[in-house]
C-alpha positions as a Markdown table, in Angstrom:
| # | Residue | x | y | z |
|---|---|---|---|---|
| 1 | Met | 0.0 | 0.0 | 0.0 |
| 2 | Arg | 1.4 | 3.5 | -0.9 |
| 3 | Arg | 2.0 | 5.9 | 1.8 |
| 4 | Ala | 0.0 | 9.3 | 1.5 |
| 5 | Asn | 2.1 | 12.0 | 0.7 |
| 6 | Val | 2.2 | 15.1 | 3.1 |
| 7 | Leu | 2.5 | 17.6 | 0.1 |
| 8 | Pro | -0.1 | 16.6 | -2.4 |
| 9 | Gly | 0.9 | 17.3 | -6.0 |
| 10 | Phe | 4.7 | 17.5 | -4.9 |
| 11 | Arg | 6.0 | 15.4 | -7.7 |
| 12 | Leu | 4.0 | 17.2 | -10.5 |
| 13 | Ser | 5.2 | 20.6 | -9.2 |
| 14 | Leu | 8.7 | 19.5 | -8.9 |
| 15 | Gly | 8.8 | 18.1 | -12.4 |
| 16 | Tyr | 7.3 | 21.2 | -13.7 |
| 17 | Thr | 10.0 | 23.4 | -11.8 |
| 18 | Leu | 12.8 | 21.2 | -12.9 |
| 19 | Val | 11.5 | 21.6 | -16.6 |
| 20 | Tyr | 11.3 | 25.4 | -16.5 |
| 21 | Leu | 14.7 | 25.5 | -14.7 |
| 22 | Ser | 16.3 | 23.3 | -17.4 |
| 23 | Leu | 14.6 | 25.4 | -20.1 |
| 24 | Leu | 15.3 | 28.9 | -18.9 |
| 25 | Val | 18.5 | 28.5 | -17.0 |
| 26 | Leu | 20.4 | 25.4 | -17.4 |
| 27 | Ile | 20.3 | 24.7 | -21.1 |
| 28 | Pro | 21.4 | 28.4 | -22.1 |
| 29 | Leu | 23.9 | 28.3 | -19.3 |
| 30 | Gly | 25.3 | 25.0 | -20.7 |
| 31 | Gly | 25.5 | 26.7 | -24.1 |
| 32 | Leu | 27.3 | 29.6 | -22.7 |
| 33 | Val | 29.9 | 27.3 | -21.1 |
| 34 | Leu | 30.3 | 25.3 | -24.2 |
| 35 | Lys | 30.9 | 28.4 | -26.4 |
| 36 | Gly | 33.5 | 29.7 | -23.7 |
| 37 | Ala | 35.2 | 26.3 | -23.7 |
| 38 | Ser | 35.6 | 26.4 | -27.5 |
| 39 | Leu | 37.7 | 29.7 | -27.4 |
| 40 | Ser | 41.2 | 29.6 | -26.6 |
| 41 | Ala | 42.4 | 31.8 | -23.6 |
| 42 | Ala | 43.6 | 34.5 | -25.9 |
| 43 | Gln | 40.3 | 34.7 | -27.9 |
| 44 | Phe | 38.4 | 34.7 | -24.7 |
| 45 | Leu | 40.6 | 37.6 | -23.1 |
| 46 | Asp | 40.3 | 39.5 | -26.4 |
| 47 | Ile | 36.3 | 39.4 | -26.4 |
| 48 | Ala | 36.2 | 40.1 | -22.6 |
| 49 | Gly | 38.6 | 43.1 | -23.0 |
| 50 | Ser | 37.0 | 44.4 | -26.1 |
| 51 | Glu | 36.0 | 48.1 | -26.2 |
| 52 | Arg | 32.3 | 47.0 | -26.4 |
| 53 | Ala | 32.5 | 44.6 | -23.5 |
| 54 | Leu | 34.2 | 47.1 | -21.4 |
| 55 | Ala | 31.5 | 49.8 | -22.2 |
| 56 | Ser | 29.0 | 47.3 | -21.0 |
| 57 | Tyr | 30.8 | 46.6 | -17.9 |
| 58 | Arg | 30.9 | 50.3 | -17.1 |
| 59 | Val | 27.2 | 50.7 | -18.0 |
| 60 | Thr | 26.1 | 47.6 | -15.9 |
| 61 | Phe | 28.4 | 48.5 | -12.8 |
| 62 | Gly | 27.7 | 52.3 | -13.0 |
| 63 | Ala | 23.8 | 51.7 | -13.2 |
| 64 | Ser | 23.9 | 49.2 | -10.3 |
| 65 | Leu | 25.9 | 51.7 | -8.2 |
| 66 | Ala | 23.5 | 54.3 | -8.9 |
| 67 | Ala | 20.4 | 52.2 | -8.2 |
| 68 | Ala | 21.9 | 50.9 | -4.9 |
| 69 | Ala | 22.8 | 54.5 | -3.7 |
| 70 | Ile | 19.2 | 55.8 | -4.7 |
| 71 | Asn | 17.4 | 52.8 | -3.1 |
| 72 | Ala | 19.7 | 53.1 | 0.2 |
| 73 | Leu | 18.6 | 56.8 | 0.3 |
| 74 | Phe | 15.0 | 56.4 | -0.2 |
| 75 | Gly | 15.0 | 53.2 | 1.8 |
| 76 | Leu | 16.4 | 54.7 | 4.9 |
| 77 | Val | 14.0 | 57.8 | 4.6 |
| 78 | Val | 11.0 | 55.4 | 4.2 |
| 79 | Ala | 12.1 | 53.2 | 7.0 |
| 80 | Trp | 12.7 | 56.4 | 9.1 |
| 81 | Val | 9.1 | 57.6 | 8.6 |
| 82 | Leu | 7.4 | 54.1 | 9.1 |
| 83 | Val | 9.2 | 53.6 | 12.3 |
| 84 | Arg | 9.0 | 57.1 | 13.8 |
| 85 | Tyr | 5.7 | 58.6 | 12.8 |
| 86 | Glu | 2.1 | 57.7 | 13.0 |
| 87 | Phe | 0.1 | 58.7 | 9.9 |
| 88 | Pro | -3.1 | 57.5 | 7.9 |
| 89 | Phe | -2.4 | 54.4 | 5.8 |
| 90 | Arg | 0.7 | 53.7 | 7.5 |
| 91 | Arg | 0.0 | 50.0 | 7.6 |
| 92 | Gln | -1.0 | 49.7 | 4.0 |
| 93 | Ile | 2.4 | 51.5 | 3.0 |
| 94 | Asp | 4.3 | 49.1 | 5.2 |
| 95 | Ala | 2.6 | 46.3 | 3.5 |
| 96 | Leu | 3.6 | 48.0 | 0.1 |
| 97 | Val | 7.2 | 48.0 | 1.3 |
| 98 | Asp | 7.2 | 44.3 | 2.1 |
| 99 | Leu | 5.4 | 43.3 | -1.1 |
| 100 | Pro | 8.5 | 42.9 | -3.3 |
| 101 | Phe | 10.0 | 40.5 | -0.8 |
| 102 | Ala | 6.8 | 38.4 | -1.1 |
| 103 | Leu | 6.4 | 38.2 | -4.9 |
| 104 | Pro | 8.6 | 36.3 | -7.2 |
| 105 | Thr | 10.7 | 38.6 | -9.4 |
| 106 | Pro | 11.4 | 37.1 | -12.9 |
| 107 | Trp | 11.0 | 40.4 | -14.9 |
| 108 | Pro | 14.2 | 42.1 | -14.1 |
| 109 | Ala | 16.0 | 39.0 | -15.7 |
| 110 | Ser | 14.2 | 39.3 | -19.0 |
| 111 | Pro | 15.8 | 40.8 | -21.9 |
| 112 | Ser | 15.4 | 44.6 | -22.5 |
| 113 | Pro | 13.2 | 45.6 | -25.5 |
| 114 | Arg | 16.3 | 47.0 | -27.2 |
| 115 | Cys | 17.8 | 43.7 | -27.2 |
| 116 | Thr | 14.7 | 41.9 | -28.7 |
| 117 | Arg | 15.2 | 44.1 | -31.8 |
| 118 | Ala | 17.7 | 41.8 | -33.4 |
| 119 | Thr | 18.4 | 42.2 | -37.2 |
| 120 | Ala | 20.1 | 39.0 | -37.6 |
| 121 | Gly | 19.7 | 35.3 | -36.5 |
| 122 | Ser | 16.7 | 33.1 | -36.1 |
| 123 | Ala | 14.4 | 36.0 | -35.3 |
| 124 | Gly | 16.1 | 38.6 | -37.3 |
| 125 | Ser | 13.9 | 39.8 | -40.2 |
| 126 | Ser | 10.6 | 39.1 | -38.4 |
| 127 | Asn | 11.5 | 41.3 | -35.5 |
| 128 | Arg | 12.5 | 44.2 | -37.3 |
| 129 | Pro | 10.2 | 47.2 | -37.4 |
| 130 | Ala | 8.5 | 47.6 | -40.9 |
| 131 | Ser | 8.9 | 51.4 | -41.0 |
| 132 | Arg | 9.9 | 54.3 | -39.0 |
| 133 | Ser | 6.3 | 55.3 | -38.3 |
| 134 | Pro | 5.6 | 58.5 | -36.2 |
| 135 | Ser | 4.2 | 56.1 | -33.4 |
| 136 | Arg | 7.8 | 54.6 | -33.1 |
| 137 | Arg | 9.8 | 58.0 | -33.0 |
| 138 | Trp | 9.5 | 58.2 | -29.2 |
| 139 | Ala | 11.6 | 55.0 | -29.0 |
| 140 | Ser | 14.3 | 56.2 | -31.4 |
| 141 | Trp | 16.9 | 56.1 | -28.9 |
| 142 | Trp | 16.6 | 52.3 | -28.9 |
| 143 | Arg | 18.2 | 52.1 | -32.2 |
| 144 | Ser | 20.7 | 55.2 | -31.7 |
| 145 | Pro | 24.3 | 54.1 | -31.8 |
| 146 | Ser | 24.9 | 56.3 | -28.8 |
| 147 | Ser | 22.9 | 54.3 | -26.4 |
| 148 | Ala | 24.6 | 51.7 | -24.4 |
| 149 | Cys | 23.9 | 48.2 | -25.7 |
| 150 | Pro | 25.3 | 45.1 | -23.7 |
| 151 | Ser | 27.6 | 43.0 | -25.6 |
| 152 | Ser | 25.1 | 40.0 | -25.3 |
| 153 | Cys | 22.9 | 41.5 | -28.0 |
| 154 | Ala | 25.5 | 42.4 | -30.5 |
| 155 | Pro | 23.0 | 42.2 | -33.6 |
| 156 | Cys | 20.9 | 45.1 | -32.2 |
| 157 | Ser | 23.1 | 47.9 | -33.9 |
| 158 | Pro | 21.0 | 50.0 | -36.3 |
């Protein structure tokens, strides 16, 4: 006789989780490792030290530092106000502060809209805008060569 499981549906949810983990994380990461292993050390260092890669490092670390400084400043102010003062809707604001810790956050890891505008590759021609219509002019900075673009989306140059 089979013993009742404490967590009903555990096997199904574990299988679902492992399939998506494989599809979204492990397979792309494995491809990255295989591509890196096919390069010689000199080629790898040339790519990692190229001007484009260095620019992407500067943008990434600079934006991260700026975001951390802004978050620290505003987080300190919000925490101070929530602890020290009584005001209407204080509990609701406190719950809003806790909300990002309770929700899953896959959206920061998704590719930016600029990187989805590839002009070559498997999605290349179908992903290119048909024309520069007036409705797309507001986003012209996405295609400008002066805007920073991570090295992982090399085909996104105009």
